N, C-alpha and C positions, 0 to 999 in steps of 0.2 A: 453302540447304537448309532445308526446313520440317520441324519436329519437332512431332508431335501426341501428346498424352498420352491414353491410354485407361485407364479404370478397370478394375481386375481383375475386377469383377463383369460388366462388358460382355464382356470376353474369355471368361469362363467361359460366359456365355450363348451366345456365338458358337460355342464349342467344342461345347456341348450340341446346338445346332442342326445343326452339321456331323455329329455322331454320329447324330442322328435321320435325317438325309438318307442317311447311309451305310447304316443299317438298311433304310430304304425302298428304296434302290437294290439292296441284296442281295436283297430280296423280289421286286423286279421281275425281276432276272436269274434268280432261281430259277424264277419262273413262265415266263419265256421259254425256259428249258432244259427244263422239264417242263410244257408248256402245258395238258395235260389231266389232270395229276396230281391224283387224289382230289377233284376238284371235282364238286359235285352240279349236274346240269342239270335244268331243268324241261322239260316237253313241247316247248315252242316252241324252246328251245335245241337239244334233241336232234334235232328234225326238221330244223332248219337244218343241223346238222353232217352228218346222214345224207342230206340233200336228199330227204326223203320227206314224205309226208302224215302226219297224225296217225293216220289209219286204218292205214297200213302200220306205223307205229311200234307201235301197239297190237297188230297181228298178230304182230310180232316178240316183243312182251312176252307175249302169250297163248300163243305157241308155245315159250316158254322159251328164246328165242334171246338175249335181253338181260335181265339181272337188273334189278330195280327196287325202289323203296321207295314205299309208299303211305302218305300222311298225310292223313287224312280223305278227301277226294275228289281229292287232288292226287297226281300221280305224279312221281317223281324218279329219275334215272338217273345212275350214276357215270360221269364222263367217261372214266375209264380202261376201264370196261366197253364203252362205245361204241367206243373206240379198239381194244380187243381184237376186237370184232365186225367192225369194218372190216378189221383185219389178217387175221382168220381167213377172210375172203372175198376176199382179195387173189389175183389171178390174174396171175402174172408173164408177160411176153412173152419168148419165146426170142430170144436175141441182143440183148437190150436192156440 
């Protein structure tokens, strides 16, 4: 049997790295459980999620269907607002 000695400092660094990985993993799991939670989307990301053109997205914005924030000449949309908009337009099929 081979015995290896490890310095206490090295053990502490290893434990710290494991703790950091645990925190990162918890963040990843949280994002997976709440994928659209309070994330800000730019125009390109919002059009991808809605599968629409910029023109249509801006029509939704101008008709007050989707809230937005404007900083200088850039528009941002809360991902949760996009999700609410999608859910509000959901049309279930009978018997499905």
